[in-house]
MDTraj code that builds the backbone (N, CA, C; nanometers):
import mdtraj as md
import numpy as np

residues = "MET ALA LYS GLN TYR ARG ILE LEU VAL PHE GLY LYS PRO GLY CYS ALA LYS CYS LYS GLN LEU ASN GLN ARG LEU ASP GLU LEU LEU ALA GLN PRO GLU TRP ALA GLU PHE GLU LYS CYS TYR TYR ASP LEU GLY THR PRO ASP GLY LEU VAL ALA PHE CYS ARG ALA GLU CYS LEU ASN PRO GLN ARG LEU PRO ALA LEU VAL VAL THR ARG PHE ASN GLU ALA THR GLN ILE TYR ASP TYR VAL PRO ASN ARG ALA PRO GLY MET ALA ASP PRO VAL CYS LYS ALA SER ARG LEU TYR GLN HIS VAL GLY LEU GLN THR ASP TYR SER GLU ALA GLY ARG GLY LEU LEU SER PRO PRO MET LEU THR ALA ILE LEU HIS GLU ALA ARG ALA".split()
xyz = np.array([
    [8.9258, 10.0891, 10.9680],
    [8.8461, 10.1312, 10.8540],
    [8.8935, 10.0562, 10.7288],
    [8.8017, 10.0155, 10.6477],
    [8.8334, 9.9405, 10.5262],
    [8.8993, 10.0308, 10.4224],
    [8.9960, 9.9755, 10.3528],
    [9.0582, 10.0490, 10.2418],
    [8.9578, 10.0519, 10.1269],
    [8.9716, 10.1490, 10.0386],
    [8.8773, 10.1635, 9.9288],
    [8.8869, 10.0473, 9.8297],
    [9.0081, 9.9964, 9.8074],
    [9.0282, 9.8882, 9.7113],
    [9.0990, 9.7707, 9.7769],
    [9.0601, 9.6508, 9.7370],
    [9.1269, 9.5293, 9.7826],
    [9.1643, 9.4482, 9.6584],
    [9.2912, 9.4120, 9.6509],
    [9.3404, 9.3300, 9.5400],
    [9.3412, 9.1854, 9.5875],
    [9.2627, 9.1020, 9.5227],
    [9.2589, 8.9600, 9.5556],
    [9.3624, 8.8900, 9.4682],
    [9.4612, 8.8316, 9.5317],
    [9.5696, 8.7635, 9.4614],
    [9.5524, 8.6136, 9.4816],
    [9.5611, 8.5384, 9.3724],
    [9.5431, 8.3937, 9.3770],
    [9.6717, 8.3245, 9.3343],
    [9.7153, 8.2298, 9.4166],
    [9.8371, 8.1558, 9.3869],
    [9.8293, 8.0159, 9.4444],
    [9.9406, 7.9469, 9.4364],
    [9.9451, 7.8101, 9.4888],
    [10.0784, 7.7866, 9.5581],
    [10.0843, 7.6880, 9.6458],
    [10.2078, 7.6619, 9.7212],
    [10.3246, 7.6260, 9.6285],
    [10.4424, 7.6779, 9.6617],
    [10.5634, 7.6456, 9.5879],
    [10.5751, 7.7130, 9.4534],
    [10.4912, 7.8079, 9.4221],
    [10.4900, 7.8755, 9.2925],
    [10.5811, 7.9987, 9.2979],
    [10.6910, 7.9933, 9.2242],
    [10.7865, 8.1053, 9.2233],
    [10.7249, 8.2311, 9.1637],
    [10.6422, 8.2164, 9.0619],
    [10.5789, 8.3330, 8.9997],
    [10.4762, 8.3966, 9.0950],
    [10.4125, 8.3139, 9.1772],
    [10.3185, 8.3650, 9.2773],
    [10.3941, 8.4489, 9.3809],
    [10.5069, 8.3978, 9.4235],
    [10.5903, 8.4703, 9.5197],
    [10.6369, 8.6028, 9.4596],
    [10.6791, 8.5988, 9.3343],
    [10.7256, 8.7200, 9.2669],
    [10.6133, 8.8233, 9.2555],
    [10.4930, 8.7798, 9.2189],
    [10.3799, 8.8722, 9.2087],
    [10.3510, 8.9360, 9.3444],
    [10.3497, 8.8569, 9.4504],
    [10.3257, 8.9124, 9.5835],
    [10.4308, 9.0150, 9.6218],
    [10.5576, 8.9864, 9.5914],
    [10.6648, 9.0813, 9.6222],
    [10.6481, 9.2110, 9.5433],
    [10.6156, 9.1986, 9.4158],
    [10.5964, 9.3185, 9.3326],
    [10.4792, 9.4027, 9.3838],
    [10.3716, 9.3366, 9.4196],
    [10.2574, 9.4110, 9.4729],
    [10.2898, 9.4750, 9.6071],
    [10.3609, 9.4042, 9.6939],
    [10.3995, 9.4606, 9.8237],
    [10.4839, 9.5861, 9.8053],
    [10.5789, 9.5816, 9.7118],
    [10.6629, 9.6987, 9.6848],
    [10.5796, 9.8145, 9.6312],
    [10.4891, 9.7849, 9.5407],
    [10.4047, 9.8882, 9.4813],
    [10.3121, 9.9496, 9.5867],
    [10.2484, 9.8650, 9.6655],
    [10.1518, 9.9141, 9.7640],
    [10.2173, 9.9834, 9.8837],
    [10.3471, 9.9691, 9.8988],
    [10.4195, 10.0405, 10.0052],
    [10.4362, 10.1889, 9.9709],
    [10.4135, 10.2242, 9.8454],
    [10.4262, 10.3636, 9.8029],
    [10.3008, 10.4418, 9.8436],
    [10.3169, 10.5649, 9.8923],
    [10.2020, 10.6453, 9.9374],
    [10.0950, 10.6646, 9.8298],
    [10.1344, 10.6644, 9.7053],
    [10.0412, 10.6830, 9.5939],
    [9.9288, 10.5782, 9.5934],
    [9.9570, 10.4613, 9.6478],
    [9.8610, 10.3505, 9.6443],
    [9.8045, 10.3186, 9.7827],
    [9.7979, 10.4180, 9.8700],
    [9.7552, 10.3972, 10.0085],
    [9.6117, 10.3458, 10.0218],
    [9.5277, 10.3684, 9.9208],
    [9.3883, 10.3241, 9.9314],
    [9.3685, 10.1791, 9.8870],
    [9.4786, 10.1103, 9.8530],
    [9.4741, 9.9700, 9.8118],
    [9.5337, 9.8802, 9.9202],
    [9.4771, 9.7600, 9.9325],
    [9.5357, 9.6570, 10.0171],
    [9.5327, 9.5258, 9.9395],
    [9.6179, 9.4338, 9.9807],
    [9.6277, 9.3038, 9.9139],
    [9.5749, 9.1950, 10.0049],
    [9.5064, 9.0996, 9.9451],
    [9.4585, 8.9825, 10.0174],
    [9.4985, 8.8604, 9.9346],
    [9.5876, 8.7780, 9.9891],
    [9.6386, 8.6622, 9.9155],
    [9.5554, 8.5382, 9.9466],
    [9.5205, 8.4648, 9.8415],
    [9.4478, 8.3389, 9.8548],
    [9.5302, 8.2252, 9.7965],
    [9.5564, 8.1260, 9.8789],
    [9.6288, 8.0053, 9.8391],
    [9.5258, 7.9041, 9.7912],
    [9.5350, 7.8631, 9.6651],
    [9.4388, 7.7684, 9.6101],
    [9.4555, 7.6288, 9.6672],
    [9.5537, 7.6087, 9.7518],
    [9.5705, 7.4820, 9.8214],
    [9.4879, 7.4745, 9.9490],
    [9.4076, 7.5788, 9.9753],
    [9.3236, 7.5821, 10.0957],
    [9.1767, 7.5961, 10.0559],
    [9.0856, 7.5520, 10.1421],
    [8.9427, 7.5700, 10.1113],
    [8.9035, 7.7168, 10.0915],
    [8.9553, 7.8069, 10.1767],
    [8.9227, 7.9494, 10.1616],
    [8.9709, 8.0029, 10.0272],
    [9.0890, 7.9608, 9.9852],
    [9.1424, 8.0040, 9.8564],
    [9.0585, 7.9550, 9.7409],
    [9.0155, 7.8296, 9.7480],
    [8.9319, 7.7739, 9.6413],
    [8.7964, 7.8435, 9.6332],
    [8.7368, 7.8731, 9.7479],
    [8.6069, 7.9411, 9.7485],
    [8.6201, 8.0806, 9.6877],
    [8.7214, 8.1564, 9.7296],
    [8.7414, 8.2916, 9.6754],
    [8.7684, 8.2856, 9.5253],
    [8.8459, 8.1873, 9.4819],
    [8.8767, 8.1702, 9.3401],
    [8.7485, 8.1418, 9.2611],
    [8.6651, 8.0542, 9.3109],
    [8.5403, 8.0206, 9.2418],
    [8.4455, 8.1396, 9.2369],
    [8.4432, 8.2193, 9.3407],
    [8.3559, 8.3375, 9.3421],
    [8.3973, 8.4403, 9.2379],
    [8.5246, 8.4449, 9.2042],
    [8.5716, 8.5399, 9.1028],
    [8.5111, 8.5071, 8.9664],
    [8.4848, 8.3813, 8.9393],
    [8.4140, 8.3333, 8.8200],
    [8.4779, 8.3690, 8.6861],
    [8.5945, 8.4257, 8.6829],
    [8.6502, 8.4661, 8.5534],
    [8.7967, 8.4259, 8.5377],
    [8.8487, 8.3470, 8.6310],
    [8.9899, 8.3119, 8.6280],
    [9.0105, 8.1685, 8.5811],
    [9.1191, 8.1482, 8.5089],
    [9.1568, 8.0160, 8.4605],
    [9.2596, 7.9580, 8.5580],
    [9.2338, 7.8412, 8.6173],
    [9.3285, 7.7849, 8.7138],
    [9.4636, 7.7485, 8.6530],
    [9.4720, 7.7431, 8.5208],
    [9.6000, 7.7144, 8.4554],
    [9.6781, 7.8415, 8.4261],
    [9.6231, 7.9564, 8.4705],
    [9.6907, 8.0841, 8.4438],
    [9.7218, 8.1582, 8.5739],
    [9.7666, 8.0817, 8.6738],
    [9.8078, 8.1404, 8.8006],
    [9.9545, 8.1811, 8.7935],
    [9.9923, 8.2835, 8.8673],
    [9.9112, 8.3631, 8.9578],
    [9.8158, 8.4562, 8.8820],
    [9.7174, 8.5035, 8.9559],
    [9.6179, 8.5941, 8.8998],
    [9.5748, 8.6918, 9.0082],
    [9.5115, 8.8004, 8.9650],
    [9.4595, 8.8978, 9.0608],
    [9.3350, 8.9637, 9.0052],
    [9.2479, 9.0048, 9.0968],
    [9.1255, 9.0776, 9.0643],
    [9.1139, 9.1925, 9.1637],
    [9.0727, 9.3101, 9.1150],
    [9.0594, 9.4268, 9.2016],
    [8.9125, 9.4427, 9.2427],
    [8.8919, 9.4682, 9.3718],
    [8.7581, 9.4935, 9.4253],
    [8.7538, 9.6326, 9.4874],
    [8.6323, 9.6883, 9.4955],
    [8.6122, 9.8215, 9.5536],
    [8.5114, 9.8099, 9.6673],
    [8.5389, 9.8769, 9.7780],
    [8.4485, 9.8727, 9.8928],
    [8.3209, 9.9499, 9.8619],
    [8.2076, 9.8857, 9.8857],
    [8.0764, 9.9455, 9.8633],
    [8.0229, 9.9915, 9.9987],
    [8.0133, 10.1212, 10.0174],
    [7.9681, 10.1774, 10.1457],
    [7.8264, 10.1323, 10.1806],
    [7.7395, 10.1219, 10.0813],
    [7.5994, 10.0868, 10.1068],
    [7.5839, 9.9439, 10.1575],
    [7.6592, 9.8510, 10.0983],
    [7.6446, 9.7103, 10.1367],
    [7.7499, 9.6636, 10.2362],
    [7.8553, 9.7452, 10.2521],
    [7.9670, 9.7118, 10.3410],
    [8.0425, 9.5864, 10.2965],
    [8.0462, 9.5606, 10.1664],
    [8.1243, 9.4494, 10.1110],
    [8.2066, 9.5002, 9.9933],
    [8.3039, 9.4192, 9.9541],
    [8.3857, 9.4519, 9.8381],
    [8.3219, 9.3913, 9.7136],
    [8.3049, 9.4744, 9.6102],
    [8.2514, 9.4305, 9.4820],
    [8.3642, 9.4310, 9.3793],
    [8.3574, 9.3391, 9.2833],
    [8.4556, 9.3369, 9.1753],
    [8.4417, 9.4641, 9.0925],
    [8.5552, 9.5224, 9.0562],
    [8.5544, 9.6408, 8.9702],
    [8.5354, 9.5908, 8.8269],
    [8.4287, 9.6339, 8.7595],
    [8.4040, 9.5845, 8.6242],
    [8.5038, 9.6414, 8.5227],
    [8.5356, 9.5607, 8.4264],
    [8.6178, 9.6049, 8.3140],
    [8.5274, 9.6901, 8.2256],
    [8.5607, 9.8168, 8.2088],
    [8.4757, 9.9083, 8.1331],
    [8.4898, 9.8919, 7.9823],
    [8.5919, 9.8183, 7.9383],
    [8.6129, 9.7989, 7.7947],
    [8.6488, 9.6529, 7.7663],
    [8.5568, 9.5609, 7.7948],
    [8.5889, 9.4195, 7.7729],
    [8.6208, 9.3903, 7.6266],
    [8.7267, 9.3139, 7.6077],
    [8.7662, 9.2750, 7.4729],
    [8.8510, 9.3766, 7.3991],
    [8.8652, 9.4966, 7.4528],
    [8.9450, 9.5989, 7.3863],
    [9.0940, 9.5662, 7.4005],
    [9.1694, 9.5875, 7.2960],
    [9.3138, 9.5609, 7.2980],
    [9.3807, 9.6456, 7.4055],
    [9.4742, 9.5864, 7.4765],
    [9.5473, 9.6549, 7.5826],
    [9.6957, 9.6430, 7.5521],
    [9.7613, 9.7540, 7.5179],
    [9.9025, 9.7474, 7.4794],
    [9.9974, 9.7133, 7.5941],
    [9.9556, 9.7327, 7.7185],
    [10.0416, 9.7029, 7.8326],
    [10.0148, 9.5614, 7.8849],
    [9.8894, 9.5317, 7.9147],
    [9.8549, 9.4036, 7.9772],
    [9.8333, 9.2908, 7.8763],
    [9.8058, 9.3248, 7.7537],
    [9.7867, 9.2281, 7.6444],
    [9.6912, 9.1158, 7.6853],
    [9.7292, 8.9906, 7.6619],
    [9.6421, 8.8751, 7.6876],
    [9.6302, 8.8413, 7.8363],
    [9.7034, 8.9110, 7.9222],
    [9.6942, 8.8867, 8.0662],
    [9.5730, 8.9559, 8.1286],
    [9.5197, 9.0533, 8.0598],
    [9.4064, 9.1309, 8.1115],
    [9.2808, 9.0440, 8.1175],
    [9.2062, 9.0571, 8.2257],
    [9.0800, 8.9851, 8.2385],
    [8.9722, 9.0514, 8.1528],
    [8.8762, 8.9731, 8.1118],
    [8.7678, 9.0237, 8.0268],
    [8.6585, 9.0916, 8.1091],
    [8.6130, 9.0281, 8.2147],
    [8.4953, 9.0730, 8.2890],
    [8.5266, 9.1758, 8.3973],
    [8.6314, 9.1517, 8.4745],
    [8.6673, 9.2393, 8.5865],
    [8.8047, 9.3019, 8.5624],
    [8.8351, 9.4059, 8.6396],
    [8.9690, 9.4646, 8.6356],
    [9.0624, 9.3672, 8.7066],
    [9.1589, 9.3156, 8.6329],
    [9.2516, 9.2192, 8.6898],
    [9.3403, 9.1576, 8.5842],
    [9.4244, 9.0667, 8.6292],
    [9.5230, 9.0007, 8.5430],
    [9.5299, 8.8527, 8.5747],
    [9.5638, 8.7731, 8.4730],
    [9.6027, 8.6345, 8.4943],
    [9.7234, 8.6094, 8.4045],
    [9.8086, 8.5202, 8.4460],
    [9.9359, 8.4986, 8.3784],
    [9.9153, 8.4390, 8.2390],
    [9.9816, 8.4990, 8.1419],
    [9.9803, 8.4504, 8.0038],
    [10.1087, 8.3704, 7.9834],
    [10.0959, 8.2391, 7.9722],
    [10.2122, 8.1523, 7.9566],
    [10.2512, 8.1291, 7.8113],
    [10.1911, 8.2023, 7.7197],
    [10.2289, 8.1886, 7.5789],
    [10.3687, 8.2475, 7.5589],
    [10.4234, 8.2268, 7.4413],
    [10.5556, 8.2818, 7.4113],
    [10.5546, 8.4344, 7.4194],
    [10.4438, 8.4946, 7.3779],
    [10.4331, 8.6408, 7.3820],
    [10.4268, 8.6921, 7.5259],
    [10.3516, 8.6228, 7.6124],
    [10.3366, 8.6682, 7.7509],
    [10.4512, 8.6304, 7.8418],
    [10.5216, 8.5242, 7.8077],
    [10.6387, 8.4765, 7.8812],
    [10.6127, 8.4468, 8.0289],
    [10.4864, 8.4348, 8.0683],
    [10.4561, 8.3981, 8.2060],
    [10.4856, 8.5051, 8.3090],
    [10.4810, 8.6320, 8.2680],
    [10.5158, 8.7409, 8.3603],
    [10.4003, 8.8383, 8.3792],
    [10.3816, 8.8816, 8.5011],
    [10.2944, 8.9944, 8.5321],
    [10.3882, 9.1052, 8.5787],
    [10.4183, 9.1976, 8.4895],
    [10.5221, 9.2988, 8.5120],
    [10.4721, 9.4156, 8.5969],
    [10.5644, 9.4914, 8.6578],
    [10.5245, 9.6108, 8.7326],
    [10.4410, 9.7088, 8.6494],
    [10.4748, 9.7340, 8.5202],
    [10.3871, 9.8235, 8.4425],
    [10.2443, 9.7695, 8.4281],
    [10.2280, 9.6381, 8.4189],
    [10.0934, 9.5792, 8.4128],
    [10.0185, 9.6051, 8.5431],
    [10.0862, 9.5845, 8.6552],
    [10.0237, 9.6050, 8.7859],
    [9.9814, 9.7503, 8.8033],
    [10.0681, 9.8410, 8.7663],
    [10.0367, 9.9844, 8.7768],
    [9.9188, 10.0209, 8.6871],
    [9.9154, 9.9661, 8.5657],
    [9.8046, 9.9953, 8.4729],
    [9.6730, 9.9482, 8.5310],
    [9.6720, 9.8326, 8.5936],
    [9.5490, 9.7778, 8.6516],
    [9.5015, 9.8629, 8.7692],
    [9.5936, 9.9094, 8.8517],
    [9.5547, 9.9931, 8.9659],
    [9.4981, 10.1270, 8.9179],
    [9.5604, 10.1841, 8.8136],
    [9.5080, 10.3084, 8.7570],
    [9.3686, 10.2855, 8.6997],
    [9.3485, 10.1745, 8.6322],
    [9.2177, 10.1443, 8.5744],
    [9.1110, 10.1303, 8.6829],
    [9.1461, 10.0680, 8.7925],
    [9.0507, 10.0502, 8.9026],
    [9.0044, 10.1858, 8.9571],
    [9.0934, 10.2810, 8.9618],
    [9.0605, 10.4142, 9.0116],
    [8.9739, 10.4948, 8.9149],
    [8.9870, 10.4675, 8.7870],
    [8.9206, 10.5501, 8.6837],
    [8.7690, 10.5436, 8.6908],
])
top = md.Topology()
chain = top.add_chain()
for i, resn in enumerate(residues, 1):
    res = top.add_residue(resn, chain, resSeq=i)
    for name in ("N", "CA", "C"):
        top.add_atom(name, md.element.get_by_symbol(name[0]), res)
traj = md.Trajectory(xyz[None], top)
């Protein structure tokens, strides 16, 4: 049976931050609280990864790693992107890493973002997807 939510994670080969994001998500999703979520990793060095990345339509390839949350649609039997209900609104936790169109994150490499997608950011995004 399909999980209610699927987190699409985008990264590239040899990327330490991509590895770190995957580890953080694996630890988070191992907790019973997040049992309705699953992770699907896409390597942008593969055709499947590039296609999934292009379908997301809202990610910057210079801001990897990134993730987008999808929700299973019972009627269509496919996963749909969870829309951001407050696009452009300031986010004190995710800041500039928050996606505009969909619920998700992309790495902010500015001095303020320091190139990190922190556990509190990941938790905030999962809570938002459920809301």
